[in-house]
C-alpha positions in Angstrom: -125.7 88.5 -47.0 -128.9 88.3 -49.1 -129.6 84.9 -50.6 -132.0 84.7 -53.5 -134.9 82.2 -53.4 -134.5 79.0 -55.3 -137.2 80.2 -57.6 -134.7 82.8 -59.0 -131.9 80.3 -59.6 -131.6 78.3 -62.8 -128.9 75.6 -63.0 -127.0 75.5 -66.3 -124.1 73.6 -67.7 -122.5 70.8 -65.7 -124.7 71.5 -62.6 -127.9 71.2 -64.8 -126.7 67.9 -66.2 -125.8 66.6 -62.7 -129.2 67.7 -61.3 -131.0 66.0 -64.3 -129.2 62.8 -63.7 -130.0 62.8 -60.0 -133.7 63.6 -60.7 -133.8 60.6 -63.1 -132.1 58.3 -60.5 -134.8 59.3 -58.0 -137.5 58.0 -60.3 -136.0 54.5 -60.3 -138.5 51.9 -59.3 -137.0 51.5 -55.8 -138.1 55.1 -55.1 -141.7 54.6 -56.4 -144.6 55.0 -54.1 -145.4 51.2 -54.1 -141.7 50.3 -53.3 -140.2 53.0 -51.2 -141.8 51.6 -48.0 -140.5 48.1 -48.6 -138.0 48.4 -45.7 -135.1 49.6 -47.9 -133.7 51.0 -44.7 -135.5 48.8 -42.1 -132.9 49.4 -39.5 -133.2 53.1 -40.0 -136.9 53.9 -39.9 -137.6 57.2 -41.7 -134.2 57.5 -43.3 -134.9 56.2 -46.8 -138.2 57.9 -47.0 -137.1 61.2 -45.5 -134.0 61.6 -47.7 -136.1 60.8 -50.8 -138.7 63.4 -49.9 -136.0 66.0 -49.1 -134.1 65.3 -52.3 -137.2 65.3 -54.6 -138.5 68.5 -53.0 -135.2 70.4 -53.2 -134.5 69.3 -56.7 -138.0 70.4 -57.8 -137.5 73.7 -56.2 -134.1 74.3 -57.7 -134.8 72.9 -61.2 -138.5 73.7 -61.7 -139.0 70.1 -62.7 -142.1 68.4 -61.2 -141.1 65.0 -59.6 -143.3 62.1 -60.6 -143.7 60.5 -57.2 -143.2 63.1 -54.5 -146.8 63.9 -53.7 -147.8 60.2 -53.8 -145.0 59.3 -51.4 -146.0 61.9 -48.8 -149.7 61.1 -49.1 -148.9 57.4 -48.4 -146.8 58.0 -45.3 -149.6 57.9 -42.7 -150.7 54.4 -43.6 -147.2 53.2 -42.8 -146.9 55.0 -39.5 -147.5 53.5 -36.0 -150.2 54.6 -33.7 -148.0 57.5 -32.4 -147.5 58.9 -35.8 -144.0 57.9 -36.8 -142.2 54.9 -38.5 -140.9 51.8 -36.8 -141.4 50.4 -33.4 -142.8 52.1 -30.4 -140.1 51.4 -27.8 -140.7 51.2 -24.0 -140.7 54.4 -22.1 -137.1 55.7 -21.5 -135.6 53.6 -24.3 -134.2 55.3 -27.4 -132.9 53.8 -30.6 -130.4 56.3 -32.1 -130.9 55.0 -35.6 -134.7 55.5 -35.4 -134.1 59.1 -34.2 -131.5 59.6 -36.9 -133.8 58.4 -39.7 -136.6 60.6 -38.4 -134.3 63.6 -38.4 -134.2 63.2 -42.2 -138.0 62.7 -42.3 -138.5 65.9 -40.4 -136.2 67.7 -42.8 -137.9 66.3 -45.8 -141.4 67.1 -44.5 -140.5 70.6 -43.4 -139.2 71.5 -46.9 -142.2 69.8 -48.5 -144.5 71.8 -46.3 -142.9 75.0 -47.5 -143.2 73.8 -51.0 -146.8 72.6 -50.9 -148.3 74.2 -47.8 -150.4 71.2 -46.8 -151.8 71.3 -43.3 -151.8 67.5 -42.9 -148.0 67.6 -43.5 -147.6 70.1 -40.7 -149.5 67.7 -38.5 -147.1 64.9 -39.3 -144.2 67.1 -38.4 -145.8 68.0 -35.1 -146.5 64.4 -34.2 -143.0 63.2 -35.0 -141.4 66.0 -33.0 -143.8 65.6 -30.0 -144.3 61.9 -29.9 -140.9 60.5 -30.9 -138.4 63.2 -30.0 -139.8 65.1 -27.0 -139.7 62.0 -24.8 -135.9 62.0 -25.3 -135.6 65.4 -23.5 -133.3 65.1 -20.5 -132.0 61.8 -21.9 -129.5 63.3 -24.3 -127.3 64.2 -21.4 -127.1 60.4 -20.8 -125.9 59.6 -24.3 -122.8 57.4 -24.0 -119.8 59.5 -24.9 -117.1 57.4 -23.2 -114.9 56.0 -26.0 -114.6 52.7 -24.0 -118.3 52.2 -24.4 -118.2 52.4 -28.2 -117.0 49.2 -29.8 -116.4 50.6 -33.3 -117.0 48.4 -36.3 -119.8 49.1 -38.7 -120.2 48.8 -42.5 -121.3 51.3 -45.1 -124.7 51.3 -43.4 -124.5 51.2 -39.6 -126.2 48.8 -37.2 -127.3 48.8 -33.6 -124.3 47.4 -31.8 -125.2 47.6 -28.1 -127.5 49.0 -25.4 -126.0 51.4 -22.9 -128.4 52.7 -20.3 -131.4 54.3 -22.1 -129.6 54.2 -25.5 -129.5 51.5 -28.2 -126.3 52.7 -29.8 -125.2 52.5 -33.4 -121.8 51.8 -35.1 -122.5 55.2 -36.8 -121.2 56.8 -33.7 -123.1 60.0 -32.8 -126.0 59.5 -35.2 -128.4 60.4 -32.4 -127.3 64.0 -33.1 -128.2 64.0 -36.8 -131.7 65.1 -35.8 -130.5 68.4 -34.6 -130.9 69.4 -38.2 -134.5 68.1 -38.4 -135.6 69.2 -34.9 -134.3 72.7 -35.5 -136.2 72.8 -38.8 -139.4 71.7 -37.0 -138.8 74.4 -34.4 -138.3 77.0 -37.1 -141.6 76.0 -38.8 -143.8 75.3 -35.8 -142.5 77.9 -33.4 -143.0 75.4 -30.5 -140.6 76.6 -27.8 -140.4 73.2 -26.1 -139.1 71.8 -29.4 -136.6 74.6 -29.5 -135.5 73.8 -25.9 -135.0 70.2 -27.0 -132.8 71.4 -30.0 -130.7 73.5 -27.7 -130.3 70.6 -25.2 -129.2 68.3 -28.0 -126.6 70.9 -29.1 -125.3 71.3 -25.5 -124.8 67.6 -25.2 -123.3 67.3 -28.7 -120.8 70.1 -27.9 -119.6 68.2 -24.8 -118.4 65.2 -26.9 -114.8 64.7 -27.8 -115.5 63.9 -31.4 -112.0 62.6 -32.1 -111.7 60.4 -29.0 -115.1 58.8 -29.6 -114.4 58.4 -33.3 -117.6 60.1 -34.2 -119.1 59.5 -37.7 -118.2 62.6 -39.8 -121.7 62.6 -41.5 -123.4 62.7 -38.1 -121.0 65.4 -37.0 -121.6 67.7 -40.0 -125.4 67.2 -40.2 -125.5 68.2 -36.5 -123.5 71.3 -37.4 -126.1 72.2 -40.1 -128.7 72.2 -37.3 -126.5 74.2 -35.0 -126.1 76.9 -37.7 -129.9 76.9 -38.1 -130.4 77.5 -34.4 -127.7 80.3 -34.6 -129.8 82.0 -37.3 -133.0 81.6 -35.3 -131.5 82.8 -32.0 -128.6 85.0 -33.0 -126.5 83.3 -30.2 -123.0 83.8 -31.5 -121.6 80.9 -29.5 -123.4 78.5 -31.9 -121.6 80.1 -34.9 -118.3 79.8 -33.1 -119.0 76.2 -32.2 -119.8 75.4 -35.9 -116.6 77.0 -37.0 -114.5 75.1 -34.5 -116.1 71.7 -35.5 -115.7 72.4 -39.2 -112.0 73.3 -38.6 -111.6 69.9 -36.8 -113.3 68.2 -39.7 -110.9 69.8 -42.2 -107.9 68.8 -40.1 -108.9 65.3 -39.1 -111.9 64.2 -41.2 -111.3 65.4 -44.7 -109.3 63.5 -47.4 -106.7 65.1 -49.7 -109.4 64.9 -52.4 -112.0 66.9 -50.4 -114.1 63.8 -49.5 -114.4 62.5 -46.0 -113.2 59.8 -43.7 -116.3 58.0 -42.5 -115.3 58.3 -38.9 -112.7 60.6 -37.1 -109.6 58.5 -36.7 -110.7 55.7 -39.0 -109.6 56.4 -42.6 -111.4 53.4 -44.1 -113.7 54.8 -46.8 -115.6 58.0 -47.9 -119.3 58.6 -47.8 -121.1 61.1 -50.1 -123.6 62.0 -47.4 -120.8 63.7 -45.4 -119.2 65.2 -48.5 -122.4 67.0 -49.3 -122.8 67.9 -45.7 -119.4 69.5 -45.8 -120.2 71.5 -48.9 -123.4 72.8 -47.2 -121.7 73.7 -44.0 -118.9 75.5 -45.8 -121.4 77.6 -47.8 -123.4 78.3 -44.7 -120.3 79.4 -42.8 -119.4 81.7 -45.7 -122.9 83.2 -45.7 -122.7 83.8 -42.0 -119.1 85.1 -41.8 -118.2 86.4 -45.3 -114.8 84.7 -44.9 -113.7 83.6 -48.4 -111.8 80.6 -47.1 -115.1 78.9 -46.6 -116.2 79.7 -50.1 -112.8 78.4 -51.5 -113.3 75.2 -49.5 -116.9 74.7 -50.7 -115.7 75.1 -54.4 -113.0 72.5 -53.9 -115.5 70.1 -52.2 -117.9 70.5 -55.1 -115.4 70.0 -57.9 -113.5 67.2 -56.2 -115.5 65.4 -53.6 -119.0 65.8 -55.0 -117.9 65.5 -58.6 -116.1 62.2 -57.8 -118.9 60.8 -55.7 -121.6 61.1 -58.3 -122.0 57.9 -60.4 -122.9 57.7 -64.1 -126.5 56.8 -63.2 -126.9 60.1 -61.3 -126.7 58.5 -57.8 -123.8 58.6 -55.3 -121.5 56.0 -53.8 -118.7 55.5 -51.3 -115.1 55.4 -52.3 
């Protein structure tokens, strides 16, 4: 299936209004270059910054509107990074904070899209440093990620927190968020062509696919973002087992993680509230599955998610919130 470039797509009607409102929201003072690094997500280094860069980049590409602060935010990133070229603390060797990895998954996604948009070599260097210095040390440790349900204490609010340390892992109440970076790492591999980064992406996928997502009560946002990365690796490698795995997990999500209104339960087995991150993940995964399989049931699901889940989740100020 041939997909046109965003440069050939012009939003109109309701979608154009929603996009304009979201663009305006992202120019609020809290997203300005002199405020965005003020530890808005201090327990999730890279998360706030990465999502903002990704959103501004994709909105600019899809609407043609130049964002006011995007270039300044990216230019300011290095002065906030540590000596190894990423945000947050440099942990002792063999210790991994899954929220730090999760946040940098979004930073990798934002920077890879920004690089394609602006083609700045210094941005490619930042992507390389994050992938090599933060993520590559986790190679061979993903197999030690705690998947025993008895090791996960549950809990957690709308924004997760580090709840415990188990072996090499500082684990979050957003269970499974260590696998959110499959999306960012696969994007870095696709851009850089570094086979060692590709090997890490496939190791992360192997370990993720061994998890019993229902039993561990995995966060649905973490699950679906991981699936987005799995589908990217499928498109890079052509390995059909990745496509089948993505279909299986999305079917599980529809059965056990989706509300009657096409939003999400924040965790499998814990119907406490919805989260727009996962709702938008589910739309993207449904569309990607339709593109890769031509099965119209995925397109039907995507349309229902857009008109119900996403439509309900967007607030009058253009932002999104939990229900």
